[in-house]
Every structure is written in C-alpha cells, then in structure tokens.
C-alpha positions as a Markdown table, in Angstrom:
| # | Residue | x | y | z |
|---|---|---|---|---|
| 1 | Unk | 0.0 | 0.0 | 0.0 |
| 2 | Unk | 1.3 | 3.4 | -0.8 |
| 3 | Unk | 0.2 | 7.0 | -1.2 |
| 4 | Unk | 0.0 | 8.9 | -4.5 |
| 5 | Unk | 0.9 | 12.5 | -4.3 |
| 6 | Unk | -1.2 | 14.8 | -6.3 |
| 7 | Unk | -0.3 | 18.4 | -7.5 |
| 8 | Unk | -2.2 | 21.5 | -6.8 |
| 9 | Unk | -3.9 | 21.8 | -10.2 |
| 10 | Unk | -7.5 | 21.6 | -11.4 |
| 11 | Unk | -6.6 | 19.2 | -14.2 |
| 12 | Unk | -3.5 | 17.0 | -14.4 |
| 13 | Unk | -2.3 | 13.6 | -15.3 |
| 14 | Unk | 0.1 | 11.6 | -13.1 |
| 15 | Unk | 2.1 | 8.6 | -14.0 |
| 16 | Unk | 2.1 | 5.7 | -11.6 |
| 17 | Unk | 3.4 | 2.2 | -11.3 |
| 18 | Unk | 0.6 | -0.1 | -10.0 |
| 19 | Unk | 1.6 | -3.7 | -9.5 |
| 20 | Unk | 4.4 | -3.3 | -11.9 |
| 21 | Unk | 2.4 | -1.8 | -14.6 |
| 22 | Unk | 2.4 | 1.8 | -15.8 |
| 23 | Unk | -1.0 | 3.8 | -15.6 |
| 24 | Unk | -1.8 | 7.5 | -16.1 |
| 25 | Unk | -4.4 | 8.8 | -13.6 |
| 26 | Unk | -6.1 | 11.9 | -15.0 |
| 27 | Unk | -7.8 | 14.0 | -12.5 |
| 28 | Unk | -10.2 | 16.8 | -13.2 |
| 29 | Unk | -11.9 | 19.1 | -10.9 |
| 30 | Unk | -15.5 | 19.8 | -11.9 |
| 31 | Unk | -16.4 | 23.0 | -10.5 |
| 32 | Unk | -20.2 | 22.8 | -11.3 |
| 33 | Unk | -20.4 | 19.4 | -9.5 |
| 34 | Unk | -17.9 | 20.4 | -6.9 |
| 35 | Unk | -16.0 | 17.0 | -7.1 |
| 36 | Unk | -13.0 | 15.3 | -8.6 |
| 37 | Unk | -13.4 | 13.0 | -11.6 |
| 38 | Unk | -10.8 | 10.4 | -12.5 |
| 39 | Unk | -9.9 | 8.8 | -15.8 |
| 40 | Unk | -7.4 | 5.8 | -16.0 |
| 41 | Unk | -5.2 | 5.3 | -19.0 |
| 42 | Unk | -2.7 | 2.6 | -19.8 |
| 43 | Unk | 1.0 | 3.1 | -20.8 |
| 44 | Unk | -0.1 | 3.7 | -24.3 |
| 45 | Unk | -2.5 | 6.4 | -23.4 |
| 46 | Unk | -5.5 | 4.3 | -24.2 |
| 47 | Unk | -8.3 | 5.5 | -21.9 |
| 48 | Unk | -9.5 | 2.5 | -19.9 |
| 49 | Unk | -12.2 | 4.2 | -17.8 |
| 50 | Unk | -13.4 | 7.8 | -17.4 |
| 51 | Unk | -15.7 | 10.0 | -15.3 |
| 52 | Unk | -15.1 | 8.1 | -12.2 |
| 53 | Unk | -16.4 | 10.1 | -9.2 |
| 54 | Unk | -13.7 | 10.4 | -6.6 |
| 55 | Unk | -15.6 | 9.7 | -3.3 |
| 56 | Unk | -14.1 | 9.4 | 0.1 |
| 57 | Unk | -13.5 | 6.0 | 1.6 |
| 58 | Unk | -15.1 | 4.2 | -1.4 |
| 59 | Unk | -13.2 | 1.9 | -3.9 |
| 60 | Unk | -12.7 | 3.6 | -7.3 |
| 61 | Unk | -11.8 | 0.6 | -9.4 |
| 62 | Unk | -13.9 | -2.2 | -7.8 |
| 63 | Unk | -17.3 | -0.9 | -9.3 |
| 64 | Unk | -15.9 | -1.0 | -12.9 |
| 65 | Unk | -13.4 | -3.8 | -12.5 |
| 66 | Unk | -12.1 | -5.2 | -15.8 |
| 67 | Unk | -9.0 | -7.1 | -16.9 |
| 68 | Unk | -7.2 | -4.1 | -18.3 |
| 69 | Unk | -7.5 | -1.9 | -15.2 |
| 70 | Unk | -5.0 | -2.0 | -12.2 |
| 71 | Unk | -5.2 | -5.2 | -10.2 |
| 72 | Unk | -5.3 | -3.5 | -6.8 |
| 73 | Unk | -7.6 | -0.8 | -5.6 |
| 74 | Unk | -7.5 | 3.0 | -5.3 |
| 75 | Unk | -9.1 | 4.6 | -2.5 |
| 76 | Unk | -9.2 | 8.0 | -0.8 |
| 77 | Unk | -8.8 | 8.0 | 2.8 |
| 78 | Unk | -9.9 | 11.2 | 4.6 |
| 79 | Unk | -9.5 | 12.6 | 8.0 |
| 80 | Unk | -12.5 | 14.2 | 9.8 |
| 81 | Unk | -14.9 | 11.8 | 8.1 |
| 82 | Unk | -15.2 | 14.2 | 5.1 |
| 83 | Unk | -18.7 | 13.7 | 3.4 |
| 84 | Unk | -17.1 | 14.8 | 0.1 |
| 85 | Unk | -13.6 | 15.8 | -1.3 |
| 86 | Unk | -13.0 | 19.4 | -1.9 |
| 87 | Unk | -10.7 | 21.0 | -4.4 |
| 88 | Unk | -7.9 | 21.6 | -2.0 |
| 89 | Unk | -8.2 | 18.4 | 0.4 |
| 90 | Unk | -5.5 | 16.5 | -1.3 |
| 91 | Unk | -3.2 | 19.6 | -0.8 |
| 92 | Unk | -4.2 | 20.4 | 2.7 |
| 93 | Unk | -3.9 | 16.8 | 3.9 |
| 94 | Unk | -7.6 | 16.2 | 4.5 |
| 95 | Unk | -7.7 | 13.6 | 1.8 |
| 96 | Unk | -5.0 | 11.0 | 0.5 |
| 97 | Unk | -5.0 | 8.9 | -2.4 |
| 98 | Unk | -4.0 | 5.2 | -1.5 |
| 99 | Unk | -3.2 | 2.3 | -3.8 |
| 100 | Unk | -3.6 | -1.2 | -2.2 |
| 101 | Unk | -1.7 | -3.5 | -4.3 |
| 102 | Unk | -2.6 | -7.3 | -5.0 |
| 103 | Unk | 0.0 | -8.2 | -2.4 |
| 104 | Unk | -1.2 | -5.9 | 0.3 |
| 105 | Unk | -4.0 | -8.1 | 1.6 |
C-alpha cells in the first residue's frame, strides 16, 4: 500500500506504477459538481475508464473492474470523516489517495 502524491492543479495527469504496470491517472476538478473526476489510461495512453467520481472511503476501481485496469484498488482516505472531497483537500492533507496492491491483503 502506498500514497500517491497529487499536485495543486485543477486538471492534471500523473504517471504511476501499480503492481508493476504503468498507468496514467487523469484528475479533473469539476467546479459545477464540486467534485473530482478520474480517468485511467494505460501506458499507451488508451483510456480504460473515465468519469469516475472520486468519493471518500470508497473503492474507485472495484465498481468498474475489468481485466485491463489495475489489479489492486485506489481509495481516498480522509480525515475528519469528510462527506465529500473538496478542491484543496489533497493539498491540505484532509484527503489522501492510496493504492492497495494485490500483495497488500
């Protein structure tokens, strides 16, 4: 299990190695909805999933699990029992993106 650091931007792509496979996580802040959305791409920039609502304390991959997605699980761990994740919560430390690999059980 490890934490994925996210930059202070409204829209960004971060490259991560998840269970020995490269993926790109594309985070977009939707100001109208007041929430983060996530898209997952493989190493060839093929979009594997999009418009995933980033919700606190809920698995992000399991509801859409397919063979081409990461084998483990992405989850946002929050302090203070946050009901939703705000624009700055990854920066101010109230929310943290965690990856639980297949060997972390």
